[in-house]
N, C-alpha and C positions, 0 to 999 in steps of 0.2 A: 326822726319820725318821717314816715312816708305818707304822701297824699297823692291824689291824681287830679288832673285837669278834667273838668266836666265835659268840655267839647271834644277833646282829642283822646281821652282815656289814657294819656301818657302819665307814667309814674314819675314822681319827683321826690327827692330827699329835701326836707326842710332844714336849712342851715341856721336859721335864726328863730329858735323856739320862742324867745322872748317876744318877738314881733307877732308870732302866731297867736299867742295867748293874750296879747294887748288889743282890746277892742277899739282903741283909738288909732291903731296902725292898720292901714288899708292894704299894705303890700308887705311881702316878706322875701327873703333871699333863699333860693333853693337851687337845685340842679337836677336836670333830667337824668333818669337811670336808663341809658342806652349803651349797650355794649359793655365791654370789660373795663374800659378807661373811664375815670370820672370826667363828667362834662364840666364846662365852665359855669360858674355861678351866674344866676340871672335873677331878675326881679319878677315876682308873680303877684297878681292881685288876689287877695283872699276870697273875693266873691266868686272867682272862677275855679275854686278848689273844693274838693270833697274828700272824704275818707276813701280808701281803696274799695270798700264795700259799697260805695255809692251814697252813703249817708252824708247829709250836709254837716258842716262844721257847727259846733254849738253856738247858739246866739250870743252867749257871753264872750265869745272870742271875736265876733264880727260886728256887734251892735253896742256901742257905748251907752245907749239909752234903753237897754233891754228891760230895765226894772223901773222905768219912769212911772208907769201906771200904778205901781205899788207905793210910790212916794207921794202921790196926790192925796191931800187931806181934805175932808169934807169942809165946806165953807160955813 
């Protein structure tokens, strides 16, 4: 899967999809897509990544507490 960095617009290939989908994991391993040769893997913070279209990542991938409001029961 490919994502891009918000600040630089650089495209990167995600190498650890499990980490991408895990809301408790704040970083993932990927590599930049520059030139013809594969770049060295590096760690990227999920908060700094978006889809190539510019859309943010789903909240269920980045926030472990995204459904906490639904779990609150009336007293």
